[in-house]
C-alpha positions in Angstrom: 0.0 0.0 0.0 1.4 3.5 -1.0 1.5 6.2 1.6 1.0 9.9 0.7 4.0 12.1 -0.2 4.2 14.8 2.5 5.4 17.3 -0.2 2.2 16.8 -2.1 -1.3 17.9 -1.0 -3.5 15.0 0.1 -7.1 14.9 -0.8 -9.6 14.2 2.0 -11.2 11.5 -0.3 -7.8 9.7 -0.7 -7.3 9.7 3.1 -10.8 8.4 3.7 -10.3 5.6 1.2 -7.0 4.6 2.8 -8.6 4.7 6.3 -11.5 2.5 5.0 -9.0 0.1 3.5 -7.0 -0.2 6.7 -10.2 -0.6 8.7 -11.2 -3.4 6.4 -7.8 -5.1 6.8 -8.0 -4.8 10.6 -11.5 -6.2 10.6 -10.4 -9.1 8.4 -7.4 -9.9 10.7 -9.6 -9.8 13.8 -12.0 -12.2 12.0 -9.1 -14.4 11.2 -8.1 -14.5 14.8 -11.6 -15.4 15.9 -11.8 -18.1 13.3 -8.5 -19.6 14.5 -9.9 -20.0 18.0 -13.1 -21.6 16.5 -11.2 -24.0 14.3 -9.0 -25.4 17.1 -12.2 -26.5 19.0 -13.5 -28.6 16.1 -12.1 -32.1 15.6 -14.7 -33.6 13.3 -13.0 -33.5 10.0 -16.0 -33.0 7.7 -17.4 -30.2 9.9 -14.0 -28.6 10.2 -13.4 -28.5 6.5 -16.9 -26.9 5.9 -16.2 -24.4 8.6 -12.8 -23.5 7.1 -14.2 -22.9 3.7 -17.3 -20.9 4.8 -15.1 -18.6 7.0 -12.6 -18.1 4.1 -15.5 -17.1 1.8 -16.8 -14.7 4.5 -13.5 -13.1 5.1 -12.8 -12.6 1.4 -16.4 -11.8 0.4 -16.4 -14.6 -2.2 -19.5 -16.1 -3.8 -18.1 -19.7 -4.1 -15.2 -21.8 -3.0 -13.7 -25.3 -2.6 -11.3 -27.1 -0.4 -9.3 -30.1 -1.8 -7.2 -32.6 0.1 -4.5 -34.9 -1.1 -5.3 -38.6 -1.4 -1.9 -40.1 -0.8 -2.9 -43.5 -2.0 -3.7 -42.2 -5.5 -1.7 -38.9 -5.5 -4.9 -37.0 -6.5 -6.6 -33.9 -5.1 -10.2 -34.6 -3.9 -12.9 -32.0 -3.6 -13.8 -32.4 0.0 -16.0 -29.3 0.4 -17.6 -27.1 -2.2 -19.9 -24.2 -1.5 -21.7 -21.8 -3.8 -21.9 -21.8 -7.6 -23.8 -25.0 -7.8 -20.6 -26.8 -7.0 -22.1 -29.7 -5.0 -21.7 -31.8 -8.1 -17.9 -31.6 -7.6 -18.0 -33.3 -4.2 -15.6 -36.2 -4.0 -14.5 -35.6 -7.6 -10.8 -36.0 -8.2 -8.2 -34.1 -10.3 -4.5 -34.7 -10.9 -2.0 -32.9 -8.7 -0.8 -31.0 -11.8 -4.3 -30.2 -13.1 -5.9 -26.8 -13.1 -5.1 -23.8 -10.8 -5.4 -26.1 -7.7 -2.8 -28.4 -9.1 -0.5 -25.6 -10.1 -0.8 -24.1 -6.5 -0.3 -27.6 -4.9 2.8 -28.6 -6.9 4.5 -25.2 -6.6 3.4 -24.6 -3.0 2.6 -21.0 -3.7 -0.6 -19.0 -4.1 -2.2 -17.8 -7.3 -4.5 -15.1 -8.4 -6.5 -15.5 -11.6 -8.2 -12.5 -13.0 -9.4 -13.9 -16.3 -10.1 -17.5 -15.7 -11.2 -18.4 -19.3 -8.0 -17.2 -20.8 -5.6 -18.5 -18.1 -3.8 -21.7 -19.3 -3.7 -23.0 -15.7 -7.5 -23.0 -15.4 -9.4 -26.3 -15.9 -12.4 -25.2 -18.1 -14.0 -28.7 -17.8 -14.8 -28.0 -14.2 -16.8 -24.8 -15.0 -18.4 -26.5 -18.0 -19.6 -29.4 -15.9 -21.3 -27.0 -13.5 -22.7 -24.4 -15.9 -20.8 -21.9 -13.7 -18.6 -19.0 -14.9 -15.5 -18.3 -12.9 -14.4 -14.7 -13.4 -11.7 -14.3 -10.7 -10.3 -16.7 -8.2 -7.6 -16.9 -5.6 -6.0 -20.2 -4.4 -3.6 -21.0 -1.6 -1.8 -24.3 -0.7 -2.4 -26.0 2.6 1.0 -26.8 3.9 1.9 -28.7 7.1 5.5 -29.1 8.2 6.7 -28.3 4.7 4.5 -30.8 2.9 1.4 -29.8 0.9 -1.8 -31.5 2.0 -4.4 -29.7 -0.1 -5.6 -26.5 -1.6 -8.3 -23.9 -0.7 -9.9 -21.8 -3.4 -12.3 -18.9 -3.3 -14.1 -17.6 -6.5 -15.8 -14.4 -7.7 -16.0 -11.5 -5.2 -19.5 -10.5 -4.2 -18.8 -6.9 -5.4 -17.7 -8.1 -8.8 -14.2 -6.7 -8.2 -11.0 -8.7 -8.7 -9.1 -10.3 -6.0 -5.9 -8.5 -5.1 -2.6 -9.1 -3.2 -4.2 -8.1 0.1 -6.7 -10.9 -0.4 -3.9 -13.3 -1.3 -2.1 -12.5 1.9 -5.3 -13.0 3.9 -6.0 -16.4 2.3 -2.4 -17.5 2.8 -2.6 -16.6 6.5 -5.9 -18.4 6.7 -4.5 -21.5 4.9 -1.5 -21.7 7.2 -3.8 -21.8 10.3 -6.1 -24.2 8.6 -3.4 -26.7 7.6 -2.4 -27.2 11.2 -6.0 -27.9 12.4 -6.8 -30.1 9.4 -3.7 -32.3 10.1 -4.7 -32.5 13.8 -8.2 -33.5 12.9 -7.0 -36.1 10.4 -4.8 -37.6 13.1 -7.7 -37.8 15.5 -9.8 -39.4 12.8 -7.1 -42.0 12.1 -6.9 -42.8 15.8 -10.7 -43.2 16.0 -10.8 -45.3 12.9 -8.0 -47.5 14.3 -9.8 -47.8 17.6 -13.0 -48.8 15.8 -11.1 -51.3 13.7 -9.6 -52.9 16.8 -13.0 -53.0 18.4 -14.4 -54.7 15.3 -11.6 -57.3 15.3 -12.1 -58.0 19.0 -15.9 -58.4 18.4 -15.2 -60.7 15.5 -12.8 -62.8 17.6 -15.4 -63.0 20.4 -18.1 -64.1 17.9 -15.8 -66.7 16.5 -14.8 -68.0 19.9 -18.4 -68.1 21.0 -19.4 -70.0 17.9 -16.5 -72.5 18.3 -17.4 -73.1 21.9 -21.1 -73.6 21.0 -20.3 -75.9 18.1 -17.6 -77.8 19.9 -17.1 -78.2 23.7 -20.6 -76.9 24.5 -22.3 -79.5 22.4 -20.1 -82.2 23.8 -20.7 -81.2 27.4 -24.4 -81.2 26.8 -24.1 -84.7 25.4 -22.0 -85.7 28.5 -24.8 -84.4 30.8 -27.4 -86.4 28.9 -25.1 -89.4 29.0 -24.7 -89.1 32.8 -28.5 -89.0 33.2 -28.9 -92.0 30.9 -26.2 -93.8 32.9 -28.3 -93.7 36.0 -31.1 -95.5 34.1 -28.7 -98.1 32.7 -27.4 -98.9 36.2 -30.9 -99.6 37.3 -32.1 -101.5 34.3 -29.1 -102.9 32.3 -26.0 -103.0 34.5 -24.2 -105.1 31.9 -24.0 -102.0 29.6 -22.2 -99.8 32.2 -18.8 -100.4 30.8 -19.8 -99.4 27.2 -21.6 -96.3 28.4 -18.7 -95.2 30.5 -16.4 -95.7 27.5 -18.7 -93.5 25.4 -18.7 -90.8 28.0 -14.9 -91.0 28.3 -14.6 -90.6 24.5 -16.8 -87.5 24.6 -14.8 -86.0 27.5 -11.5 -86.7 25.6 -12.9 -85.0 22.5 -14.0 -82.0 24.5 -10.6 -81.7 26.2 -8.8 -81.8 22.8 -11.0 -79.1 21.4 -10.5 -76.9 24.4 -6.7 -77.4 24.2 -6.7 -76.6 20.5 -8.7 -73.4 21.1 -6.3 -72.4 23.9 -3.3 -73.1 21.6 -4.8 -70.9 18.9 -5.4 -68.1 21.4 -2.0 -68.4 23.2 0.5 -70.9 21.8 2.8 -71.8 24.7 5.3 -73.5 22.3 5.8 -70.2 20.5 6.9 -68.4 23.7 8.9 -71.2 25.1 10.4 -73.0 22.1 10.1 -70.6 19.2 8.5 -70.3 15.8 9.7 -73.6 14.3 8.4 -75.7 17.2 5.1 -73.8 17.3 4.6 -74.4 13.6 5.3 -78.1 14.1 2.8 -78.4 17.0 0.2 -76.4 15.0 0.5 -78.6 11.9 0.2 -81.7 14.1 -3.0 -80.4 15.7 -4.4 -79.5 12.3 -3.9 -83.0 11.2 -5.6 -84.4 14.3 -8.7 -82.2 13.7 -8.9 -83.5 10.1 -10.7 -81.7 7.2 -7.5 -80.8 5.3 -4.1 -82.3 4.8 -1.5 -79.8 6.2 2.2 -80.1 5.4 5.2 -78.1 6.7 8.5 -77.5 5.0 10.6 -75.4 7.4 13.4 -77.6 8.7 16.1 -75.2 7.4 15.0 -72.1 9.4 16.5 -71.4 12.9 14.5 -72.4 16.0 14.1 -68.8 17.2 13.5 -65.3 15.8 12.8 -62.0 17.5 9.5 -62.3 19.4 7.7 -59.6 17.3 8.5 -61.5 14.1 7.5 -64.9 15.6 4.2 -63.5 16.8 3.4 -61.9 13.4 4.4 -64.9 11.3 2.5 -67.4 13.5 -0.7 -65.3 13.6 -0.6 -64.9 9.8 -0.2 -68.7 9.4 -3.2 -69.3 11.6 -5.3 -66.8 9.6 -4.2 -68.2 6.2 -4.7 -71.8 7.2 -8.1 -71.0 8.8 -9.2 -69.2 5.6 -8.1 -72.2 3.5 -10.1 -74.6 5.6 -13.2 -72.6 6.2 -13.7 -70.6 3.0 -11.6 -72.3 0.3 -12.6 -75.8 1.2 -9.0 -76.9 0.5 -8.0 -80.6 0.6 -4.3 -79.9 1.0 -2.4 -76.9 2.5 1.3 -76.4 2.3 3.2 -74.2 4.8 6.8 -73.4 3.7 9.4 -71.2 5.4 13.0 -70.3 4.5 15.6 -67.8 5.6 18.1 -65.8 3.5 20.7 -63.4 4.7 18.3 -60.6 5.6 14.8 -62.0 5.2 12.4 -64.7 6.4 10.0 -65.8 3.7 6.9 -67.8 4.5 4.1 -69.0 2.3 0.8 -70.8 2.8 -0.5 -72.4 -0.4 -3.7 -74.4 -0.9 -5.6 -76.3 -3.6 -9.0 -74.7 -2.7 -11.6 -72.7 -4.6 -9.5 -69.6 -5.0 -11.0 -66.1 -5.4 -10.7 -62.7 -7.2 -8.2 -60.8 -5.0 -9.0 -57.4 -6.4 -12.8 -57.6 -5.8 -12.3 -58.9 -2.3 -9.9 -56.1 -1.4 -12.3 -53.5 -2.7 -15.1 -54.7 -0.4 -13.5 -55.5 2.9 -16.1 -53.5 4.9 -19.1 -54.7 2.9 -18.2 -58.3 3.3 -17.7 -58.0 7.0 -14.6 -60.2 6.8 -11.4 -58.7 8.0 -9.2 -61.8 7.6 -7.1 -60.6 4.6 -6.9 -57.1 6.0 -5.8 -58.4 9.4 -3.0 -60.4 7.8 -1.7 -57.4 5.8 -1.8 -55.1 8.8 0.0 -57.6 11.0 2.7 -57.9 8.4 3.1 -54.1 8.1 3.3 -53.6 11.8 6.3 -56.0 11.8 7.7 -54.2 8.8 7.0 -57.1 6.5 5.2 -57.4 3.2 2.4 -59.7 2.5 1.1 -60.6 -1.0 -1.9 -62.7 -2.0 -2.1 -64.6 -5.3 -5.3 -66.4 -6.1 -7.4 -67.4 -9.1 -10.9 -68.8 -9.0 -10.6 -72.6 -9.2 -6.8 -72.4 -9.0 -6.2 -72.2 -5.2 -4.5 -69.4 -3.2 -1.0 -68.6 -2.1 -0.2 -66.2 0.7 3.5 -65.0 0.8 5.0 -63.1 3.7 8.5 -61.6 3.5 9.9 -60.3 6.8 13.1 -58.3 7.1 15.7 -59.5 9.5 17.8 -56.5 10.6 19.6 -58.3 13.3 20.9 -61.9 13.6 18.4 -64.4 15.0 18.9 -65.4 18.6 20.2 -68.8 17.6 22.6 -67.6 15.0 23.8 -64.8 17.3 24.7 -67.4 19.9 26.4 -69.7 17.4 
């Protein structure tokens, strides 16, 4: 802003205009400060984004606006909030990070003012055309957190019909800087909540499976035992010669129940894994799977060391349990092969079956709808232990789950040897 030259007479009208301009700037900065306090109290991401955009439009007297966030998985900018100009049709639409003014601002991490949108090469005309909306003037600023761009905020067409100016740009940049911090915080809160909900879902799924296994297994057998005991009283009174056979039947039922309970306890907390290591636990697990029947389970792991770091052992064993369980329950596999081998810096394990197979892409796209978190659980367990899990399957051709775990340090056994 230019100040008057004291050597030149100043018109009252010029002073009034400058005073009005300064008053407007002060009011805008005060509004910005108030908005900052409001934003820090809102942690619901959707509401926060809508609040950010509406306040930006109010401060800059704009008729329309949009807020886009980066989808890191696809490296695209997503229209998260759109207000004014009939822009609701843009919600959840995606653009490349180098497309349009928003892409230009995002990649260069700097603001932009566009006075003649139709003639600006950076402007994406297809957006306006899809909305039957004419953008005359716009201003956009990147949302940057700790040096990394996370999105873009845009406001369009001043209510007065005037163009946006550098003062407006400075205001939007200040607003964007504040907004980026609270957006990042809200995203972190949302991630924590989502992870908590996922853990609760997994716990509930485990409880349901445990309840079902107890009902279908030991519970039914115990009910049969009780009925058998009542029947035994009648046999003693009427047919004492059958007591031995009846007791043998009850003993068989009790033994079966005991085996089932032991198997369930082993699945929940394999003592062999803690006391003897991964190799011993896999051998015990395979032996128990053979005893239960249903599928032939084979193990090829004699060349791996007896022990690995506890975190790796726990992750590998739980993934084996999940993969074998899926093969038996869902794939109806006749045979299942578990193989493990170690190289200089990695442990590679695979679980392969001759079951029905499935379309991996379609299953991964619909985890939530299908209500089955088995594949997702395996991948997340692998990632938590810094491993990589891949699933190869074709309908009618069986399934192979491969896990590669990095070994940064020598295994306990090799370190001692």
